[in-house]
N, C-alpha and C positions, 0 to 999 in steps of 0.2 A: 334749117329745121322748118318743118311744115307748120304754118301758122293755124291755130285753132280758130274755127269760126265762132262768131258771137252766139249763134244758135246752139252750138255744141257746149259752149261754156255755160250758157243758161241752163241747159238740160242737166249738166253735171252738178251744177249748184243746187238745182231743184231736187235731184236724187240724194245729195248729201243732206239737205234739210229734212227730207223724209226719213232718212236713216236716223238722224238725230232725234226726230220726234218719236220714232218707235222705241229708241233706247230710253227716252224720258218717260214714256208711257209704262214701260215694264219696270223701271226702277223708281223714278220719281224723286222728289226731294225728300230724302230720308224715308222713302216709302209712303209719304203722306199725299193724299189725293186732294187736289184743289178744285173748287167749284167756281165757275164764272160768277162774280159778284152781281152781275146784272139780274140774276135770278134770286138773289138773297135779300133784296131790299125793295120796298115799294118805289114806284117811279113818281117823281114829283119835280117841280121846277128847280129846286135847289140842287138836285143831283145832276141836272142837265143831261139826262140819259134818254135816248130814244126808246120809246116803248116797243117791246117786241111781242107780237101776237102769237108766236110759236110756243109750243109746249116747252116748259123747263125740262132740261135734260141733265142727268147726272150719270157719270161713268161708274159702273160697279167695278170693284177692284179686280185685277187680273187673277189673283188668288183670293177668293172669298173664303177665308180660313181664319181660325183663331188659335190653332194649336202651336204655332211658333210665335215668339214674342213680337217679331217685326210685323207679321201678318195681323196679329191681335190689334196693334196700334193703328194699322191701316184701316181695319174694320171699324174701330171706334171713331176714327176721323170721318169715315163714310157715313156712319149713323148720325154723327153730329151735324154734318152738312145736310143730310136728308131732313132732319128735324128743322133746320133753319130754313130750308127751301119751302117746307110745308106751310110756313107762316105766311108766305107772300104769293103763293101760286095755287091755282085751282086744279092744275093737272101736271104731273111729273112723269117723265119717261125714264125708266131705269134701263140704261144701255149696257148690255152684256157683250158688246162688240169685242172687247179685249179680254174677257173672262175665259179662262181655260181650266179652272179648277174650282169646285165648290165642295166643301166638306159639311158633314151633317150638322154640327153645332152652329156653324156660321149661317147655314141655310135656314135653320129654325129661327135664329136671331133676326135675320133679315125679314122673314115672313112675319114674325111677331111685331116688328117695327112698322111694317106696312099696314098691318091690321090695326095697330094702335093709332097710327096717324089718320087712318080712314075714320075711326071712331071719334077721334078728338076734333077733326075738322070735317064737318058734314058735307061740305061742297068739294072736298078734295077727291080726285080720282087719279089712278095710276095706269100706266101702260108700260110695256117693255119691248125691247128689241133683242133678239137672240143673236149669238155670234154668226157671222157669215161662214160659208164653207172655206176651209183653209187647206194649205198644203204643208208638208213637212211635219214637224214635231207635234203640232196640235191639230192635225188634220181631222180628227174626230171630235173635236171640242164642241162643235155646234150641236151634234146629236146628243152628246153626254149632258151638256147644260140644259138643253130642252127637255130631255128625259127626266132629269132631276126636278126641274120646275113643275113638270106635269105631276110627278109622283107626290110631291108635297102639297099640291093643290094651289100653287101660286097663281096660275092663270085663272083658275076659278075665283080666287079671292079678289083679283083686280078686275074681273069681268071681261077678260080678253079671250076670244075664241081660241080653242086649241086646234092644232092641226092633227092629223092622224097620229095615234100613239106611236112614239118612237121606240123601236125594239133595240134595246141595248142589253146584252147578256153579261157584260163585264162590269156593271155598276151595281151598287147595293139596291135592294128593294126597300123603299121607304114608305111608311104610312104615318100620317100626322093627324092630330086632333087638338082642339082647345076647348076650354070651358071656364066657368066662373065659380064652380062649386067643386069640392073634393069628391067627385062622383065616382064611386068604385065601379059602376057599370060601364062607364066610358073607358076607364083604364082596362077593365076586363075584356071588353070587346076588342080593344087594340092589341092586347097581349094574346088574345085568341087567334089573331092573324099570324102568329109566329108558327114555324114549322111544327107539324104534329109530332115530330121525333123528340121534342123537348118535354121533359118529365113534368108532371103536375107539381111536384115539390119545387122545381126550379122556377116555374111560372109563378108559384105562390110567393117565392122570395122576391122576384122582380116586382110583382104586384104590390107587395108590402112597401118596398122602397119607393115605387112610383106614387102610391097613395100618400105617403108621408111627405114627399116633395110637393105634391099638389096641395096638401093641407097646410104646409108651411107658407105656400104662396097665398092662399086664401086668408089665413089667419094673421100672418105676420108681415108679409112683404108690402102690404098697402095700408099704412096707418090711417086711422080715421081723421077726417078733416083735411087730408092732403088732396087738393084739387088736381094736381098733376098726375097722381096715382090713384084715381078715384074708382077704377074698374078692377076688381080682383080677378083678373084673368090669368090663366096659365096656358102654356102650349107644350105639347108632348110629341115626340118623334121616336119611332122605332125603326131601326134599320137592320136589315139582314143581308149578310154576305155568305159566301161559301164556308167561311170558317169562324164567324163571330156574330154576336148580336150586340147592337148598341141601342141604349135607351136614354133619352135626353128629356129633361123637364126644364122649361124656361119660364121666368116671369119678368116683368118690367117694373118691379117694385123699387123701393129705396135701396135695397141691397143688404146683405148680411152684416157688413161692417157698420151700418147705421142702426139696424134693429137690435143687434146683439147687446151693445151697451145700454140700450133703452129697456130691454126686457129683463136683464139680469143684474144683480148688485155687483159693485166693484169687488167685494170680498170674494165672490164666487169666481169671477174672471181672473183675479190675481192668483187664486188657488189653482185654477186650471193652467194658467201660464207657468206656474212654478212646477207643476207635475210634468208638463209637456216640454219644459225647457224653452218656452217662448220668451224671447228677450225684448222684442219690439211690440208695437201696437198698430202696425200698418194693416192694410186691408187683408193681405195674405195671412198675417198672424191671427187676425180676428176670425177668418174663415177656418183656419186650422183649429182654433179653440172651439168653434161652434160644433165641431163634430164630436165633442166630448160633453156637450151640455145634456143633462138628463132632466131638466125641468122645462116646463112650458108656461107661457103667459096665460094660457087658457086654464091651467090647473085641472084638466079633465083626466079622469082615470085611464081612458083609452089612449091618451097621448103621454107626452112627457119623456119620450125616448127618441125624439126626432133625429138628433145628430147620431145617436148610437145606432138606430135602425138603418140610416143611410150608410154609415160606415161599415156595418156588419156584413154587407154584401161581399166585401173583399175578404172577410173571414170565412164566409160560407162558400165562396168560389175562389180558390187559390189563384186562378188565372185571371181574375177580374182586375179592372183598373177603374178607380173612381176619381173623377175630376170635378171640382167645384170652382166655378168662376163667378166672381161677384164684384161689381164696380172695378176697382183698379188692382185686384189681386186674384191669385189662383192657388189652389191647394190640390195636390195629387197624391193618392195613396194606392199602392199596388198590392195585390195578393201575393202570398208567399211563393207561388210558382210562376208569377208573371215574368215573362221574358221581355227584354228591351232595354234600351239605354235611356238615361235621363233626357227629357226634352230639351231642346236648344233654348238657352236663355233662362233656365230654371236653376235653382240652387238646391242642393241636397240638405235635408233637415238632419242635424246630428242625432246619433243614437236611435236610428230607425232602420238599421240594417240595409240602408240604401234603397228603401222601398217608399219613401215619402219625400216629395219635393214641393217647392213653392216658387212663385214668381210675382213680381210687382211690375206694373205697367205705367206708362205715361198717360194713356187714355183710359176712359171708363167705359165699360160695357153697358152701363146704365140698366142694371138688373142683375139677375142671377141665372146661371145655367148649371144644372147638376147632371152629370153624365156618367153612365156605367157602360163598360165594354167587357163582355164575357165570352170566353171560348164556346163555340157551338157544341163541341164534343163534351165539355164539362156539363153543359145544360141538359144533355141527353142522358146523363147518368141517373 
């Protein structure tokens, strides 16, 4: 038998290690992303670590997504690591090298986190590296990822020059804005960017839900005296595809599971729990209960139906899907004509005709995302 040369053996070993590294990057330890601790702590004599002058770098998840339970926990770990890195570094590079999928809600949550950290740490700056050109299954991932980051204004936010606009006809058209007031003109301008075929009545219904979500962020998500949540900012994203419209409102406040018990008496919550058949008091249960609250802490006549207004979109549009994610929980309700299976990792809520689901997570999204998805055909009626 022919004896293998040492050079060939080394080459085969190196190739095997590369394959193992690629598998670990795609799967990871239970889908959790780890960050090199050299970037997470200040350098001093006790740690006996060599100071590195290069920019701190963090890998963005391969699937920047929160619609599946596993991807949600991965995104939460990514956000937690990013916040920890911001404490001890003046510049952070977000590496999209292995990212091949970005969904709307996760993109908005990442954008909100970066802007929040820039505001919290005045000397902190960000950069990013987009995926390289690839072959095979994800050969167009670099163009798609770059196009998405351009559309949501990510490059502009971090001050990184954009290349020539990437023309991708197979992705959603996204527009994003943020503010610190429940400003109807801002929401109106964004919704006016929707296709002209959408009826005025449909736009008014979407506008109503967006304004209520913005108002909830300004009035309730950021308690007075909370230094960590001192800026009452919200972020909104509108996405358009060939067959549907998606509207998302995000805030980085303390979350619905925290504010709901603070704003409303136990007697009211117990009554709602009884009516809805809610047996627990986890984050998902409290989010579910919040959609039935008809009182507001402000006690203003033009408010007081926050949860009902948000939920009513699924009643007005039978094809609509409403998702509310806050901290460690998620609640989903579908319109009467909504097609589709229950999301992976969710449980069906009893006595809801199979149209309501909830899920509990290990990680926290550290804020609230309210999302509506409606059929474009129904909006044109």
